[in-house]
C-alpha positions in Angstrom: -9.3 -1.6 15.7 -7.8 -1.8 12.3 -6.6 -5.3 11.2 -4.3 -5.6 8.2 -3.9 -8.9 6.3 -1.7 -9.8 3.3 -3.2 -11.1 0.0 -1.8 -14.6 -0.6 -0.5 -13.7 -4.0 1.7 -10.8 -2.8 5.2 -11.3 -4.3 7.3 -11.0 -1.1 5.3 -12.4 1.7 7.9 -11.8 4.4 8.5 -8.1 3.4 4.7 -7.6 3.0 4.1 -9.0 6.5 6.5 -6.4 8.0 4.9 -3.6 6.1 1.4 -4.8 7.0 2.3 -4.7 10.6 3.6 -1.1 10.2 0.4 -0.1 8.3 -1.7 -1.6 11.0 0.2 0.2 13.7 -0.1 3.5 11.8 -3.8 3.2 11.3 -4.4 2.3 14.9 -2.1 4.9 16.5 -2.1 7.7 13.8 1.7 7.7 14.0 3.0 7.2 10.5 6.1 5.0 10.3 9.3 6.7 9.2 9.5 4.3 6.2 6.1 5.6 4.9 5.7 8.6 2.7 3.0 10.2 0.7 -0.3 8.3 0.2 -2.7 8.6 -2.7 -4.8 6.7 -5.1 -4.7 6.1 -8.9 -7.2 8.8 -9.7 -7.0 7.9 -13.4 -8.3 4.4 -12.7 -12.0 4.4 -11.7 -11.9 0.7 -10.9 -9.1 1.1 -8.4 -10.7 4.1 -6.9 -14.1 2.3 -6.4 -12.2 -0.7 -4.9 -10.7 1.7 -2.3 -7.1 0.9 -3.4 -4.4 3.1 -2.0 -0.6 3.5 -2.6 1.9 4.7 0.0 5.4 5.6 -1.1 7.8 3.5 1.0 11.4 3.1 1.8 12.5 -0.5 1.5 14.3 -2.2 4.4 17.7 -1.6 2.7 17.0 2.1 1.9 18.0 5.0 4.2 15.1 6.9 5.7 13.8 10.3 4.5 15.2 13.3 6.5 13.0 13.8 9.6 12.2 17.4 8.7 10.8 16.4 5.2 7.0 16.8 5.1 5.1 13.5 4.5 3.6 14.9 1.3 7.1 15.4 -0.1 8.3 11.9 0.8 8.2 10.2 -2.6 10.0 7.0 -3.8 9.8 4.5 -6.6 8.4 1.9 -4.2 4.8 1.5 -3.3 2.9 -0.3 -0.5 -0.4 -1.0 -2.3 -3.4 -1.8 -0.1 -7.2 -1.5 0.1 -9.8 -0.9 2.6 -12.9 -3.2 2.8 -15.9 -1.5 1.3 -18.3 -2.5 4.1 -15.9 -2.8 7.0 -13.4 0.0 7.3 -11.5 -1.8 10.0 -10.3 -4.4 7.5 -7.3 -3.6 5.3 -5.3 -5.8 3.0 -1.9 -5.4 1.5 -2.2 -6.2 -2.2 1.4 -5.6 -3.4 4.8 -4.3 -2.6 5.6 -2.6 -5.9 9.4 -2.4 -6.0 11.6 -1.4 -7.6 10.3 0.8 -10.4 6.8 1.2 -9.0 6.0 4.1 -11.4 6.8 2.0 -14.4 5.0 -1.0 -13.1 1.9 1.2 -12.5 1.8 1.7 -16.3 1.7 -2.0 -17.1 -0.9 -4.8 -17.2 0.1 -5.6 -13.6 -2.6 -3.1 -12.5 -5.2 -5.6 -13.7 -3.7 -8.0 -11.2 -4.1 -5.3 -8.5 -7.7 -4.9 -9.5 -8.2 -8.7 -9.2 -6.7 -8.9 -5.8 -8.7 -6.0 -4.6 -11.9 -7.5 -5.8 -11.1 -10.8 -4.2 -10.7 -9.0 -0.9 -13.8 -6.9 -1.3 -15.8 -10.0 -1.9 -14.9 -11.7 1.4 
């Protein structure tokens, strides 16, 4: 069974806890929540790739949902749920950040070093 925790340094702990619960349910049931869109990695960042860091486009609680007919791969937003999978226990996930608003711009800043730090902290537990 997948268990999702929230890194203690995540900016909005209450929102992160809600999204962690949705992520955990998704990974355990294979039913993706309607607030979750396309998932990927930062392929241009080998450290994030090797730390098994993923980003899922999300709709924030105040946002309207994507149309039900829209394919998951087409569900894009400027908000990311950033999480990682533990390298030696693929049943352990951790939310590293709720990047919102302006996730695409944030992803081009030094904040990504903080994501790397949080991921490495989790990987070393």
